[in-house]
N, C-alpha and C positions, 0 to 999 in steps of 0.2 A: 342344603345350606342354610344360612340364616344371612341374610343380609342387612343388615344394620347403618343407617345413616347417622351423620350426624349436624349438626345447623353448622350451617360455616360462618357463622357473623351473630352479631346481638342483635339485631336488626334485624334478621328473619330468624330469630328465636320468640321475640319478642312479639312476635306476629304468626307463630306456630306455625311458617309456612307456610299460610299459606296469601292463594294469589286473590283479589279484590273481586265480585264476583265478577263482573263491569267486561274486565280484562282477561278471564281463564278460559277462550273459545277464536275470541280472535287469539289473542297467544298460543293455544293449543294448534287452529289454525297454518302457523308461522311455522311453528316445530315442525308439521306434522309435511310439510313442504318443504323444510330444508333435508325431515330425512330420506322424503321418496327420493327427491334433485337430488341425491348423492347414493343412491343402490343405485336407481332403475332407471337408464337409458331412455325410455320414451315415454320417463312421466312429464305430465303438460304442470301446471299452479292447479291450483284452486282453489281464489280468491273468496275473503271473506263476505262476498254480494250473495257469493252460490250457497250461502247457508243461508239458513231463512229458519226463525221459530213459527209455531204456532202458539195455539188452545185446541187441547180436544174439544174442554165445553162449551167451546161454541164453532158449530158446527161451519160456521161460514169462516172458518180462518184458518179451516186445513187442507193446502194444498192440494193441488191435481200433478197426475204424472200422468206422460205418453196421453195427453191432452183426456185424463181422465181424473175427475174426483172423487180424492181416494178415503172407504169409506172409516168408518171412529173408528172402527174395533180397529181398523189396520194401523191406526197411528197411534192412541191413544199411547200413555206413558213409553214412546217409541223414539229413537234416534234412527235414520235411517238417510238410505242410496237410493235418489229417484236416475235408476242407469241412463231411461229416454229421456230426460232433462239432465243432468249435469248439474243437478247441484246436490246440497244434503242436508237436511229438514231436524228441528230437536221439537220437541214435546214438553213447553218454556217452562209451567207447573210442576214438570216432574223432576228435569235437571237442577229451577230452584231445589227444588225437596235435595235431590243428592246432595249440592253442597252445599246450603243446610246445617245435614244431616251426616255427615259424614266427610266431606272435602272438596279439593278443585282437584285435585286427581282424578277424585271418581268420575267426574264432568270430563273432563280431559279424556281417559279410559275410554268411558262410550260414545269420543267426540273419534276417535285411535279406529273403533272398530267399522264402522262404515264410513269409512276415510278409504279401511288397506278394504271392503270391496272396489271404489274405486276403482287403486290398482290394481285391483283385481281382471279391472275392466282392460284399463289402459293394455295388460298385459295381453286380451283375447282369451283367458284362460276358462276351457267351457263346464257350464253347471251355476254357473253366477245369479245370474233372471229365476231359477233353477233351489237359492236356494242349499243347493246341494251340503252333502253331508263333509266332505271333505274341504271343501270347498270357506265353510265355517269352519273348520277347520285353522286350512291356511292363512284368512285371515287374522286369530287368535296369534296365531305362528304370528307375521308380518310384526301386528299391536304389540308383543314382545320382543320381534328389536327394536321397532320402535323406541320403547321405555327404556331397553336396555344401551341406545344410542343416548340418550337422555343423559339414563345415570351415571356416565363413564365420559360426557363430555363433551361428543360431539359434535351437539346446537348449541347454535346460536341462542341464546335467548333465558338461561337460566341455568340449575338444576333441580336434579328431585331433593325433596326437599322431606325430614322424618316422614313417617310413618304415610306417606302417598303412593307408595306399593299394599301394603294394607287400608288404604283409600277404596285400588282398583281391586280389591279382592273381593274387598268390603260391598261395591257399586257392583259391579259384576253380579252377585250373587241374588242384591236387591232387585236388576233389571230384568235376572230370569223369575225372580217370581211376579213382577207387576205383569211380565210377561205370557203369566201363565207355564210357566217351566216347571216348575221348582219340584214338583214328583219326579221327572226325571234326572232325580240324582246324582247319575253317572255321567250326564253328559255335561252338568257342568262342573267334575271333578276331569274329564277326558279334555275341555275347552282347554282352562287350567293348565293341566298339563303343559298340550302344546302351545300356552303363550308362555310358562316357563321354558319350556322348548324356546323360541326367540329368545326370548329377557340374557336365556344360558349360553347359548350356540349363536346365536346370529339371526338374520335376515335368509343371507344364505343354509341358514340349515332349514326354511318351510318348502323343500320344492313341494311343486304339490302328483304327480306320480308317486313318490313315494308316502305320502296320505293315505293317498288313494286304493294302494299297497295295504295300505294298514287297517282302514278300514274296512277293507274287505277282509284281510285275516281278524276282524275279531267276531 
């Protein structure tokens, strides 16, 4: 299925549909809070104050999680959710590169995935701390559901622009390479498949038990 998005105004066309760099993460956090507030009964919003930046080239800026200083190799080129302290953090130079080279929704998509991890923690899903494969796939599916809600106009704060879905896929591939998993091509395709499930079938299609059964059958 081809999803082709038109520009909705002359202003959007002149800007290429890109949000200013400084506004991307605050807007994304608002959109994600809006989405999960609609679909998850026990959801509690994450404030922008709980989203922090660091520079992995500066050891002193690397945050702690659960009382321990994270290793640079753990956080380089990463966007992650700290379960123990309930915050999200990102390697700022890496996300700036994503914005410059790919675009605003490339950044938004990388924020959305650890945001989904936080939702899984709220739901009490097992395997989150261990980065279980089914948990990873469910987070991808949740991100697909979020993107679909944005695409279909169910969220406050704008809509997808032409090229945004392409930006998402490109950012996903760049992020995989930056984390050193580019050789594992099948996993990359599988993760995009679960994102696609969430996008076309919605958040309710991301049942963990079903995904666990699928993983066990592979």
